[in-house]
C-alpha positions in Angstrom: 10.0 60.6 -0.9 10.4 63.2 -3.4 11.7 65.7 -0.7 14.3 63.0 0.4 15.5 62.7 -3.3 15.8 66.3 -3.7 17.7 66.5 -0.3 20.1 63.6 -1.4 20.6 65.3 -4.7 21.5 68.7 -3.0 23.8 67.1 -0.7 25.5 65.2 -3.5 25.8 68.4 -5.4 27.2 70.3 -2.4 30.0 67.6 -2.0 30.7 67.7 -5.8 31.1 71.7 -5.7 33.3 71.3 -2.6 35.6 68.8 -4.2 35.9 71.1 -7.3 36.5 74.1 -5.1 39.5 72.2 -3.2 40.8 71.1 -6.4 40.7 74.8 -7.8 42.6 75.8 -4.7 45.1 73.3 -5.2 48.7 74.6 -6.4 49.3 74.1 -10.0 52.7 72.5 -9.3 51.0 70.0 -6.9 48.4 69.3 -9.6 51.2 68.6 -12.1 53.0 66.3 -9.6 49.9 64.1 -9.0 49.4 63.9 -12.8 53.1 62.9 -13.1 52.8 60.3 -10.4 49.7 59.0 -12.3 51.6 58.7 -15.6 54.6 57.1 -13.7 52.2 54.4 -12.2 50.8 53.5 -15.7 54.2 53.2 -17.1 55.2 50.6 -14.6 52.1 48.8 -14.7 52.5 48.2 -18.2 56.2 47.1 -18.0 55.3 44.6 -15.0 52.4 43.3 -16.7 54.5 42.8 -20.1 57.2 41.0 -17.8 54.7 38.8 -16.2 53.1 37.9 -19.7 56.5 37.2 -21.1 57.5 34.9 -18.0 54.2 32.7 -18.5 53.9 32.8 -22.1 57.6 31.4 -22.4 56.6 28.8 -19.4 59.9 29.9 -17.9 60.6 28.2 -14.3 60.5 30.4 -11.6 63.0 30.4 -8.7 65.8 28.9 -10.8 68.3 31.5 -9.5 68.6 33.0 -6.0 66.9 36.6 -5.9 69.7 39.2 -5.7 70.2 39.9 -1.9 71.2 43.3 -2.7 67.7 44.2 -4.0 66.5 43.1 -0.6 69.0 45.3 1.3 68.3 48.3 -0.9 64.5 47.9 -0.2 65.3 48.3 3.6 67.6 51.3 2.9 64.7 52.9 0.9 62.1 52.3 3.6 64.5 54.0 6.1 64.8 57.0 3.8 61.0 57.2 3.7 61.0 57.4 7.5 63.5 60.2 7.6 61.8 62.4 5.0 58.7 61.9 6.8 60.2 63.7 9.7 60.9 66.8 7.8 57.3 68.3 7.9 57.3 68.2 11.8 60.9 69.8 11.9 59.8 72.5 9.6 56.8 73.3 11.7 59.0 73.5 14.7 61.3 75.9 13.0 64.1 73.3 13.6 66.3 74.2 10.6 69.4 72.3 11.9 67.6 68.9 12.3 65.7 69.6 9.1 69.2 70.0 7.2 70.3 66.8 8.9 67.0 65.0 7.9 67.1 66.0 4.2 70.8 65.1 4.2 70.2 61.6 5.7 67.4 61.1 3.1 69.7 62.2 0.3 72.4 59.8 1.5 70.2 56.8 2.0 68.8 57.4 -1.6 72.4 57.3 -2.9 73.0 54.1 -1.0 70.0 52.7 -2.4 71.2 53.4 -6.0 74.5 51.8 -5.1 72.8 48.7 -3.9 70.8 48.4 -7.0 73.9 48.4 -9.2 75.3 45.7 -7.0 72.2 43.7 -7.6 72.7 44.1 -11.2 76.2 42.5 -10.8 74.7 39.6 -9.0 72.3 39.3 -12.0 75.1 39.3 -14.3 77.0 36.6 -12.4 74.0 34.3 -12.4 74.1 34.6 -16.5 71.1 37.1 -16.6 72.6 39.6 -19.1 70.9 42.8 -20.4 72.2 42.2 -24.1 71.4 38.5 -24.1 68.5 38.0 -26.8 67.7 34.7 -25.0 67.0 36.1 -21.8 64.2 38.9 -22.7 62.7 38.5 -19.2 66.0 39.2 -17.4 66.1 42.6 -19.7 62.7 43.5 -18.0 64.4 43.3 -14.5 67.2 45.8 -15.5 64.7 48.0 -17.4 62.3 48.4 -14.7 64.8 48.7 -12.1 66.8 51.0 -14.2 63.8 53.3 -14.8 63.1 53.3 -11.0 66.5 54.7 -10.4 66.0 57.3 -13.0 62.9 58.5 -11.2 64.7 58.3 -7.9 67.3 60.4 -9.2 65.0 63.0 -10.4 63.7 63.4 -6.7 67.3 63.3 -5.4 68.2 66.6 -7.6 65.2 68.2 -6.3 65.9 67.1 -2.9 69.8 68.4 -3.3 68.5 71.7 -4.3 66.0 72.0 -1.4 68.7 70.8 1.0 71.2 73.6 -0.3 68.6 76.3 0.2 67.7 75.0 3.5 71.4 74.7 4.6 71.9 78.5 3.2 68.9 79.6 5.2 69.9 77.9 8.4 73.0 79.9 8.8 71.2 83.4 9.4 68.2 84.1 11.6 66.7 86.3 9.1 67.1 83.9 6.1 65.5 81.2 8.5 62.6 83.3 9.2 62.0 84.1 5.5 62.4 80.5 4.8 60.1 79.4 7.2 57.6 82.0 6.4 57.7 81.2 2.7 54.8 79.3 1.4 56.6 78.1 -1.6 59.2 76.4 0.4 56.4 74.7 2.4 55.1 73.6 -1.0 58.4 72.3 -2.2 59.0 70.2 1.1 55.3 68.8 0.6 56.0 67.8 -2.9 59.3 66.1 -2.3 57.7 64.3 0.6 54.9 63.0 -1.5 57.0 62.1 -4.3 59.6 60.2 -2.1 56.8 58.1 -0.5 55.6 57.3 -3.9 58.8 56.1 -5.1 59.2 54.0 -2.0 55.8 52.4 -2.3 56.4 51.8 -5.9 59.8 50.0 -5.4 58.1 47.8 -2.6 55.4 46.9 -5.3 58.0 46.0 -7.9 60.2 44.0 -5.3 57.1 42.1 -4.6 56.6 41.4 -8.3 60.2 40.4 -8.7 59.9 38.0 -5.8 57.0 36.5 -7.4 58.2 36.1 -11.1 62.0 35.9 -10.6 
């Protein structure tokens, strides 16, 4: 029995050591990204919890106003953008720079449409009487705040995506630059980071959208 326990301890220690080795080999920028995503998650969990608590504390009725249809449309657009960005890795591995440019450009365009639809959703809220500056509509303020913060984080990703798109477009116009771009591990890391971030932003919005449906 002691030998079995010693064997399990060795196996556990080996797995822990392997995990730490993988973490040590992970690029610093990727570690910083993951830490940032954890921080963003905590921020939105706190905001949604505060919004839910305010709704139930005030015993406000749910479903009084129709949910903004533009929020629903924007969710579909963002999910489509998640699909387009997911194709980027495959195109990069295939050295297909032209389609990679189209893929990144389509993702950037879809994210811009998403932001515009969100603003139209705010307009719907205002037409329903949910006004940001209204002190009697604190729960409505949370909708603007949470949606606005999500757009801010999305725009951060859009700026990074735009920079990567311009570099990709520049490299695609010359065979030598294309070869250097494809063989550059930093570009590969950038593409991986924006893909991870984009999927995170998409999943985050889907969760927020579900919370709004339940609480609005």
